[in-house]
Residue, then its C-alpha position, 0 to 999 in steps of 0.5 A: i131187878t130192885n127198884p127204887l134202890p135201898q140206898n141207905a141199906i147198901k151204904d151201911f152194908t158196904k161202910d166197912k167193906k174193901i170190895l163189893i161184889i155184884i152178881e146179877e144175872l144179865e143187864p148190870f142193873l144193880e152195879e150201875q146204880i150202885k157205882m153212882l153212890g160215890l162209895s169208897l171201895d171197889i166194885w167187881g160185877k160184869k168184870y167176871v159174870p156174864q152179861v148173856g145166858e143163865l147164871n147156874l151152878l156151873a156158870l157161878e163156879e166158874i166165876k167163883q174161881k176167877i174172883l178167888k184167883d184175883l183175891i190172892g194177888v191182892k196184897d191188902k192183909i185185909y183182902n187175905k184174912t176176909f177170904n182165907k177160908s174161901l181160898s183154903l176150901s178152894q185149893n184143897q179138893k179133898k176136904e170139899q169132897e168130903l164135905n160134899d159126899k156127908l151132904i144130904p141131896r135135896p132136889p126141888v120137889l112139888c109141894a105136898g098137897c100139890p094139885h099137879r102131882a096126881v096128874f103126873f103120877v096118872l100119865k107116868k102110870l099110863k106110859t104117856i109121851v108129856m109135852g110139857d112147859i113152864g111152871c111148877y109142874t115142870l119139876s115132874v121131870l124129877p124122880p119120882l114121878n120122871s113124867l116130863d118128856s119135853c120143855l122149851c118155852m111157855g105154851a110150846g108144849v101144846g103146839q109140840a104134841l101137834g106136832m109130834e102127832k103129824a110127824n109121826p101118825s103111830l103117836k096118836g093115842k099116846i100124846v098129852s100136853v100139859i099147861g098151866d092156867s096162868t101160862f094158858f092165858h099168857s101163850g096157850i090160846t094160839p096152840l090150842i087153836d092150832n091144835a083144833y084147826n089142824q085136827g089134832t086128836g091129842v089130850i090137852i091137860i089145863l093144869d088150873n091152880q087159880t094163881t101164878a104159883m110158880t112166880g109168887h102167887q100173881v093173878h091172872p085173867g082166870t082168877g077174877k081179879t085185877l093186879r090191885g085185888l078189884k073183881t074183873v070178868d073170870l074167864k075160864p080156859e075150857d070156855f076157850a077150849k069150846a069157842a074153839k069148836i073142841k067137843n071134848v072139854f072136861v073139868i075135874d078135881p085132879y084130887k080124885i085120882k081114880d076118876l081122873e085116870k078113868l078119864i084121861k083113858e078114855e080121852l086117849n082112845k078117843p080119834e079127835l082132840s080133847v081137853i081136860v081142865c084139873r081145877r084145884a087151888c094151890v094148896l099155898i093158898e088155901k088159907d082155910r083149909i081144915l087139916k086132918n090127920v093122915v096116917i100109915d097103919q103100920h099093920e096094914c103096911k105091906k111095905c111095897g114102896l109105891c106111896l114113896q113112887f108118889g113123890c110127896p115130900a110128906i111121905e117118908f121112909r124111916n127107921e124101916s117103916y113108911k110114914i106120914n109127917s104131920i108137919l108137911c101133910n096138906s091132908c090132900g087124901v090122894c095117897i089114901h087112894i094110891c094105897k092099894w092095901k088101904a093102910i093109908k088112913i084118916v084118923e080123928 
């Protein structure tokens, strides 16, 4: 939502326009505000855009086709000239397909150096059933990590894990739930207590990157700062777990991937509930980190492709060789521990 409305910018943008198309999800906030500016042009909005649901790609494609259909019927030459290119493309499906075939797919991925990546790499390796949540880490559902089995709403994964375990006792020792630190404070404390009270035996992993990363690095009760940047109480997820009388509570740096794998294995084998807090700041807020030169030794590399399965965008396969893009690399060093041939190294 844009508030207050940038009236002058909108008036300047629309001064030579005949139609203004406003595409916004749910309520027509911008549409109603702009209509009150008294602009001398047609405003198209909720006439085409649904007021419920999500504006996903399929919905937008339907909206586009409806708008283009109406534009064809507009007799004003200015309209036809303005939208001629769009109309011709929409009518030539073969041309569109040719263009799409040439486009390189760019699926969303966790950032290079993201502390969440190591967690999901381990969970996939251990073949666990992972109840997910809303956050950056939801991207772990995509290749090559492919490690998230559910995602409903904020805080749901922790409760779902308990439900899965109670519904099917044979799943004990296989179920893990993941939740971010910001989401934990939002709606994760209640299902944590529910797990403790109902004698759950799964592993709850709290991904603490010390910020609300997915929506713009806002503060939360675990950052020790208020919205204004003032110091305040610094609450920790592990303290809530201990207050709920959970005996097995651990804090670990997810960059230490071998220690992390060992810990998760041990806790999955216990007959009681465990909480693991994976604490490492988001790479996008660590402005003062010293970058190191991480490289793949081409003489040592066996080209097994295991490093690519880690899913880091800084690891590339070009010209029949595996390489690390120094521009993208945040030198977290986790890939060094993944390579079983010790081909990935830090070079001074």
